[in-house]
Biopython code that builds the backbone (N, CA, C, O; Angstrom):
import numpy as np
from Bio.PDB.StructureBuilder import StructureBuilder

atoms = [
    (1, "MET", "N", (3.286, 6.238, 22.684)),
    (1, "MET", "CA", (2.838, 6.673, 21.149)),
    (1, "MET", "C", (1.779, 6.362, 20.458)),
    (1, "MET", "O", (1.721, 5.240, 19.954)),
    (2, "ASP", "N", (1.026, 7.019, 20.338)),
    (2, "ASP", "CA", (-0.313, 6.512, 19.545)),
    (2, "ASP", "C", (-0.599, 5.939, 17.870)),
    (2, "ASP", "O", (-0.774, 6.660, 16.888)),
    (3, "LEU", "N", (-0.590, 5.098, 17.892)),
    (3, "LEU", "CA", (-0.379, 4.580, 16.435)),
    (3, "LEU", "C", (-1.932, 4.216, 16.118)),
    (3, "LEU", "O", (-2.050, 3.290, 15.316)),
    (4, "THR", "N", (-2.918, 4.672, 16.511)),
    (4, "THR", "CA", (-4.208, 4.742, 15.698)),
    (4, "THR", "C", (-4.218, 4.988, 14.328)),
    (4, "THR", "O", (-3.448, 5.848, 13.899)),
    (5, "GLY", "N", (-4.884, 4.443, 13.634)),
    (5, "GLY", "CA", (-4.891, 5.163, 12.347)),
    (5, "GLY", "C", (-3.699, 4.423, 11.051)),
    (5, "GLY", "O", (-3.664, 4.626, 9.837)),
    (6, "TYR", "N", (-2.650, 3.354, 12.102)),
    (6, "TYR", "CA", (-1.938, 3.261, 11.327)),
    (6, "TYR", "C", (-1.834, 1.736, 10.747)),
    (6, "TYR", "O", (-2.163, 1.119, 11.760)),
    (7, "LEU", "N", (-1.573, 0.705, 9.716)),
    (7, "LEU", "CA", (-1.677, -0.455, 9.333)),
    (7, "LEU", "C", (-0.258, -0.941, 9.261)),
    (7, "LEU", "O", (0.746, -0.277, 9.004)),
    (8, "THR", "N", (-0.376, -2.418, 9.575)),
    (8, "THR", "CA", (0.852, -3.132, 9.643)),
    (8, "THR", "C", (0.990, -3.275, 7.824)),
    (8, "THR", "O", (0.192, -2.891, 6.969)),
    (9, "SER", "N", (2.159, -3.893, 7.684)),
    (9, "SER", "CA", (2.417, -4.069, 6.290)),
    (9, "SER", "C", (1.548, -4.983, 5.125)),
    (9, "SER", "O", (1.401, -4.922, 3.904)),
    (10, "ASP", "N", (1.008, -5.962, 6.350)),
    (10, "ASP", "CA", (0.007, -7.297, 5.885)),
    (10, "ASP", "C", (-1.128, -6.655, 5.729)),
    (10, "ASP", "O", (-1.910, -7.072, 4.874)),
    (11, "GLU", "N", (-1.453, -5.537, 6.495)),
    (11, "GLU", "CA", (-2.995, -5.209, 6.307)),
    (11, "GLU", "C", (-2.905, -3.707, 5.226)),
    (11, "GLU", "O", (-3.914, -3.302, 4.649)),
    (12, "ALA", "N", (-2.167, -3.329, 5.151)),
    (12, "ALA", "CA", (-1.758, -2.277, 4.119)),
    (12, "ALA", "C", (-2.200, -3.254, 2.930)),
    (12, "ALA", "O", (-3.272, -3.377, 2.338)),
    (13, "ALA", "N", (-0.833, -3.970, 2.793)),
    (13, "ALA", "CA", (-0.872, -5.023, 1.515)),
    (13, "ALA", "C", (-2.405, -5.442, 1.173)),
    (13, "ALA", "O", (-2.865, -5.241, 0.049)),
    (14, "GLU", "N", (-3.097, -5.986, 2.122)),
    (14, "GLU", "CA", (-4.577, -6.917, 1.912)),
    (14, "GLU", "C", (-5.394, -6.010, 1.843)),
    (14, "GLU", "O", (-6.404, -6.558, 1.400)),
    (15, "ARG", "N", (-5.627, -4.861, 2.013)),
    (15, "ARG", "CA", (-6.243, -3.459, 2.243)),
    (15, "ARG", "C", (-6.343, -3.176, 0.084)),
    (15, "ARG", "O", (-7.290, -3.081, -0.696)),
    (16, "LEU", "N", (-4.893, -3.142, -0.078)),
    (16, "LEU", "CA", (-4.763, -2.704, -1.752)),
    (16, "LEU", "C", (-4.954, -3.809, -2.625)),
    (16, "LEU", "O", (-5.152, -3.527, -3.807)),
    (17, "GLY", "N", (-4.933, -5.264, -2.225)),
    (17, "GLY", "CA", (-5.219, -6.608, -2.580)),
    (17, "GLY", "C", (-3.497, -6.807, -3.323)),
    (17, "GLY", "O", (-3.406, -7.273, -4.459)),
    (18, "ILE", "N", (-2.791, -6.579, -2.884)),
    (18, "ILE", "CA", (-1.614, -6.683, -3.089)),
    (18, "ILE", "C", (-0.469, -7.614, -2.093)),
    (18, "ILE", "O", (-0.825, -7.684, -0.916)),
    (19, "ASN", "N", (0.670, -8.230, -2.383)),
    (19, "ASN", "CA", (1.367, -8.889, -1.768)),
    (19, "ASN", "C", (2.364, -7.849, -1.231)),
    (19, "ASN", "O", (2.564, -6.783, -1.812)),
    (20, "ARG", "N", (3.111, -8.289, 0.150)),
    (20, "ARG", "CA", (3.594, -7.491, 0.951)),
    (20, "ARG", "C", (4.782, -6.829, 0.292)),
    (20, "ARG", "O", (4.975, -5.631, 0.503)),
    (21, "GLN", "N", (5.613, -7.537, -0.512)),
    (21, "GLN", "CA", (6.660, -7.566, -1.559)),
    (21, "GLN", "C", (6.233, -6.241, -2.392)),
    (21, "GLN", "O", (6.986, -5.280, -2.554)),
    (22, "SER", "N", (5.162, -6.317, -2.799)),
    (22, "SER", "CA", (4.416, -5.172, -4.176)),
    (22, "SER", "C", (4.536, -4.073, -3.042)),
    (22, "SER", "O", (5.453, -3.277, -3.243)),
    (23, "LEU", "N", (4.015, -3.928, -2.233)),
    (23, "LEU", "CA", (3.587, -2.892, -0.962)),
    (23, "LEU", "C", (4.927, -2.097, -1.167)),
    (23, "LEU", "O", (4.892, -0.939, -1.581)),
    (24, "TYR", "N", (6.274, -2.821, -0.831)),
    (24, "TYR", "CA", (7.557, -2.315, -0.666)),
    (24, "TYR", "C", (7.984, -1.884, -1.951)),
    (24, "TYR", "O", (8.822, -0.983, -1.993)),
    (25, "ASN", "N", (7.640, -2.273, -2.788)),
    (25, "ASN", "CA", (8.008, -2.095, -4.297)),
    (25, "ASN", "C", (7.314, -0.298, -4.489)),
    (25, "ASN", "O", (7.862, 0.795, -4.631)),
    (26, "LEU", "N", (5.856, -0.753, -4.399)),
    (26, "LEU", "CA", (5.107, 0.585, -4.738)),
    (26, "LEU", "C", (5.930, 1.757, -3.999)),
    (26, "LEU", "O", (6.328, 2.754, -4.601)),
    (27, "ALA", "N", (6.129, 1.539, -2.703)),
    (27, "ALA", "CA", (6.563, 2.680, -1.565)),
    (27, "ALA", "C", (8.159, 3.233, -2.003)),
    (27, "ALA", "O", (8.667, 4.281, -1.606)),
    (28, "ASN", "N", (8.739, 2.302, -2.858)),
    (28, "ASN", "CA", (10.044, 2.758, -3.510)),
    (28, "ASN", "C", (10.353, 3.062, -4.718)),
    (28, "ASN", "O", (11.479, 3.356, -5.118)),
    (29, "ARG", "N", (9.338, 3.000, -5.361)),
    (29, "ARG", "CA", (9.038, 3.623, -6.746)),
    (29, "ARG", "C", (7.584, 4.376, -7.221)),
    (29, "ARG", "O", (7.228, 4.605, -8.377)),
    (30, "SER", "N", (6.991, 4.630, -6.185)),
    (30, "SER", "CA", (5.941, 5.321, -6.484)),
    (30, "SER", "C", (5.931, 6.947, -5.721)),
    (30, "SER", "O", (5.309, 7.053, -4.664)),
    (31, "PRO", "N", (6.529, 7.991, -6.214)),
    (31, "PRO", "CA", (6.487, 8.754, -5.517)),
    (31, "PRO", "C", (5.278, 9.692, -4.737)),
    (31, "PRO", "O", (5.479, 10.675, -4.023)),
    (32, "ASP", "N", (4.155, 9.167, -5.048)),
    (32, "ASP", "CA", (2.949, 9.555, -4.274)),
    (32, "ASP", "C", (2.538, 8.859, -3.332)),
    (32, "ASP", "O", (1.542, 9.221, -2.705)),
    (33, "PHE", "N", (3.154, 7.797, -3.044)),
    (33, "PHE", "CA", (2.798, 6.490, -2.378)),
    (33, "PHE", "C", (2.886, 7.031, -0.761)),
    (33, "PHE", "O", (3.749, 7.836, -0.413)),
    (34, "PRO", "N", (2.200, 6.654, -0.129)),
    (34, "PRO", "CA", (2.469, 7.284, 1.421)),
    (34, "PRO", "C", (3.609, 6.350, 2.354)),
    (34, "PRO", "O", (3.615, 5.154, 2.645)),
    (35, "LYS", "N", (4.306, 7.174, 2.590)),
    (35, "LYS", "CA", (5.708, 6.348, 3.267)),
    (35, "LYS", "C", (5.366, 6.325, 4.985)),
    (35, "LYS", "O", (4.875, 7.132, 5.774)),
    (36, "PRO", "N", (6.006, 4.702, 5.093)),
    (36, "PRO", "CA", (5.568, 4.250, 6.306)),
    (36, "PRO", "C", (6.442, 4.938, 7.541)),
    (36, "PRO", "O", (7.648, 5.180, 7.485)),
    (37, "LYS", "N", (5.656, 5.172, 8.551)),
    (37, "LYS", "CA", (6.523, 5.103, 10.153)),
    (37, "LYS", "C", (7.476, 4.079, 10.430)),
    (37, "LYS", "O", (7.062, 2.929, 10.289)),
    (38, "LYS", "N", (8.601, 4.227, 10.774)),
    (38, "LYS", "CA", (8.915, 3.083, 11.339)),
    (38, "LYS", "C", (9.186, 3.473, 12.689)),
    (38, "LYS", "O", (9.610, 4.516, 13.186)),
    (39, "VAL", "N", (8.706, 1.983, 13.315)),
    (39, "VAL", "CA", (8.521, 1.863, 14.945)),
    (39, "VAL", "C", (9.552, 0.555, 15.153)),
    (39, "VAL", "O", (9.241, -0.602, 14.872)),
    (40, "GLY", "N", (10.801, 0.963, 15.683)),
    (40, "GLY", "CA", (11.816, -0.192, 15.462)),
    (40, "GLY", "C", (11.954, -0.746, 14.287)),
    (40, "GLY", "O", (11.992, 0.020, 13.324)),
    (41, "ARG", "N", (12.069, -2.265, 14.042)),
    (41, "ARG", "CA", (12.078, -2.497, 12.796)),
    (41, "ARG", "C", (10.750, -2.854, 11.971)),
    (41, "ARG", "O", (10.698, -3.722, 11.099)),
    (42, "THR", "N", (9.687, -2.045, 12.385)),
    (42, "THR", "CA", (8.351, -2.380, 11.970)),
    (42, "THR", "C", (7.729, -1.184, 11.258)),
    (42, "THR", "O", (7.740, -0.067, 11.776)),
    (43, "SER", "N", (7.188, -1.425, 10.069)),
    (43, "SER", "CA", (6.924, -0.215, 9.225)),
    (43, "SER", "C", (5.464, -0.186, 9.484)),
    (43, "SER", "O", (4.797, -1.221, 9.517)),
    (44, "LEU", "N", (4.939, 1.061, 9.680)),
    (44, "LEU", "CA", (3.272, 0.992, 9.640)),
    (44, "LEU", "C", (2.849, 2.267, 8.993)),
    (44, "LEU", "O", (3.488, 3.315, 9.091)),
    (45, "TRP", "N", (1.688, 2.118, 8.298)),
    (45, "TRP", "CA", (1.644, 2.397, 6.973)),
    (45, "TRP", "C", (0.245, 3.295, 7.381)),
    (45, "TRP", "O", (-0.681, 2.727, 7.961)),
    (46, "PRO", "N", (0.170, 4.825, 7.008)),
    (46, "PRO", "CA", (-1.175, 5.867, 7.103)),
    (46, "PRO", "C", (-2.124, 4.939, 6.696)),
    (46, "PRO", "O", (-1.984, 4.418, 5.589)),
    (47, "ALA", "N", (-3.186, 4.606, 7.492)),
    (47, "ALA", "CA", (-4.136, 4.100, 6.640)),
    (47, "ALA", "C", (-5.392, 5.189, 5.815)),
    (47, "ALA", "O", (-6.185, 4.786, 4.964)),
    (48, "GLN", "N", (-5.311, 6.423, 6.260)),
    (48, "GLN", "CA", (-6.188, 7.389, 5.505)),
    (48, "GLN", "C", (-5.269, 7.435, 3.888)),
    (48, "GLN", "O", (-5.867, 7.380, 2.814)),
    (49, "GLY", "N", (-3.731, 7.544, 4.003)),
    (49, "GLY", "CA", (-3.097, 7.795, 3.450)),
    (49, "GLY", "C", (-3.200, 6.704, 1.780)),
    (49, "GLY", "O", (-3.338, 6.950, 0.582)),
    (50, "VAL", "N", (-3.030, 5.414, 2.676)),
    (50, "VAL", "CA", (-3.072, 4.154, 1.836)),
    (50, "VAL", "C", (-4.400, 4.435, 0.969)),
    (50, "VAL", "O", (-4.379, 4.338, -0.258)),
    (51, "ASP", "N", (-5.560, 4.791, 1.689)),
    (51, "ASP", "CA", (-6.755, 4.720, 1.024)),
    (51, "ASP", "C", (-7.052, 5.643, 0.125)),
    (51, "ASP", "O", (-7.810, 5.507, -0.836)),
    (52, "GLU", "N", (-6.302, 6.821, 0.514)),
    (52, "GLU", "CA", (-6.325, 8.055, -1.018)),
    (52, "GLU", "C", (-5.448, 7.579, -2.226)),
    (52, "GLU", "O", (-5.711, 7.833, -3.402)),
    (53, "TRP", "N", (-4.590, 7.003, -1.875)),
    (53, "TRP", "CA", (-3.590, 6.549, -2.655)),
    (53, "TRP", "C", (-4.721, 5.420, -3.881)),
    (53, "TRP", "O", (-4.966, 5.467, -5.086)),
    (54, "ARG", "N", (-5.124, 4.542, -2.774)),
    (54, "ARG", "CA", (-5.804, 3.547, -3.879)),
    (54, "ARG", "C", (-6.972, 4.369, -4.508)),
    (54, "ARG", "O", (-7.268, 4.088, -5.669)),
    (55, "ALA", "N", (-7.724, 5.434, -3.818)),
    (55, "ALA", "CA", (-8.718, 6.060, -4.641)),
    (55, "ALA", "C", (-8.248, 6.845, -5.877)),
    (55, "ALA", "O", (-8.964, 6.862, -6.879)),
    (56, "LYS", "N", (-7.092, 7.483, -5.846)),
    (56, "LYS", "CA", (-6.567, 7.822, -6.833)),
    (56, "LYS", "C", (-5.920, 7.157, -8.066)),
    (56, "LYS", "O", (-5.727, 7.691, -9.157)),
    (57, "HIS", "N", (-5.637, 5.965, -7.717)),
    (57, "HIS", "CA", (-5.296, 5.050, -8.591)),
    (57, "HIS", "C", (-5.926, 3.650, -8.985)),
    (57, "HIS", "O", (-5.196, 2.668, -8.849)),
    (58, "PRO", "N", (-6.803, 3.526, -9.309)),
    (58, "PRO", "CA", (-7.929, 2.547, -9.446)),
    (58, "PRO", "C", (-6.783, 0.816, -9.827)),
    (58, "PRO", "O", (-5.733, 0.633, -10.442)),
    (59, "LYS", "N", (-7.661, -0.021, -9.125)),
    (59, "LYS", "CA", (-6.917, -1.406, -9.422)),
    (59, "LYS", "C", (-6.956, -1.407, -11.259)),
    (59, "LYS", "O", (-7.736, -0.714, -11.913)),
    (60, "ARG", "N", (-6.175, -2.120, -11.704)),
    (60, "ARG", "CA", (-6.039, -2.357, -13.058)),
    (60, "ARG", "C", (-6.372, -4.034, -13.237)),
    (60, "ARG", "O", (-5.463, -4.749, -12.814)),
    (61, "ASN", "N", (-7.360, -4.629, -13.713)),
    (61, "ASN", "CA", (-7.810, -5.616, -14.239)),
    (61, "ASN", "C", (-7.246, -6.047, -15.800)),
    (61, "ASN", "O", (-7.595, -5.458, -16.823)),
    (62, "ILE", "N", (-6.513, -6.943, -15.766)),
    (62, "ILE", "CA", (-5.967, -7.333, -17.326)),
    (62, "ILE", "C", (-6.105, -8.981, -17.058)),
    (62, "ILE", "O", (-5.710, -9.671, -16.119)),
    (63, "SER", "N", (-6.811, -9.308, -18.247)),
    (63, "SER", "CA", (-6.831, -10.533, -18.062)),
    (63, "SER", "C", (-6.580, -10.988, -19.351)),
    (63, "SER", "O", (-6.817, -10.184, -20.252)),
    (64, "LYS", "N", (-6.117, -12.193, -19.682)),
    (64, "LYS", "CA", (-5.329, -13.021, -20.642)),
    (64, "LYS", "C", (-6.223, -12.518, -22.170)),
    (64, "LYS", "O", (-5.637, -12.222, -23.212)),
    (65, "ASN", "N", (-7.585, -12.512, -22.013)),
    (65, "ASN", "CA", (-8.124, -11.986, -23.262)),
    (65, "ASN", "C", (-7.628, -10.482, -23.744)),
    (65, "ASN", "O", (-7.413, -10.013, -24.861)),
    (66, "ASP", "N", (-7.560, -10.044, -22.675)),
    (66, "ASP", "CA", (-7.139, -8.261, -23.062)),
    (66, "ASP", "C", (-5.843, -8.178, -23.452)),
    (66, "ASP", "O", (-5.487, -7.045, -23.777)),
    (67, "GLU", "N", (-4.793, -9.289, -23.535)),
    (67, "GLU", "CA", (-3.673, -8.939, -24.055)),
    (67, "GLU", "C", (-3.246, -9.436, -25.420)),
    (67, "GLU", "O", (-2.113, -9.318, -25.888)),
    (68, "LYS", "N", (-4.368, -10.050, -26.048)),
    (68, "LYS", "CA", (-4.094, -10.682, -27.502)),
    (68, "LYS", "C", (-4.625, -9.063, -28.117)),
    (68, "LYS", "O", (-4.653, -8.841, -29.328)),
]
sb = StructureBuilder()
sb.init_structure("model")
sb.init_model(0)
sb.init_chain("A")
sb.init_seg("    ")
for serial, (resi, resn, name, xyz) in enumerate(atoms, 1):
    if name == "N":
        sb.init_residue(resn, " ", resi, " ")
    sb.init_atom(name, np.array(xyz, "f"), 0.0, 1.0, " ", f" {name:<3s}", serial, name[0])
structure = sb.get_structure()
């Protein structure tokens, strides 16, 4: 099985700048987020899909000053 182009959960989360739990939350709550491929008990995420999703959803930076 060729797994070239797939990321582990830790790699995908790092690429998005989030933690692993947030990655799983995105997968469950965002219909356009790429779905992982299960290999045994391991979730592998398509690198291209993760990158495309990031390009469509720029990271929001909210500072404490913005909340006032």
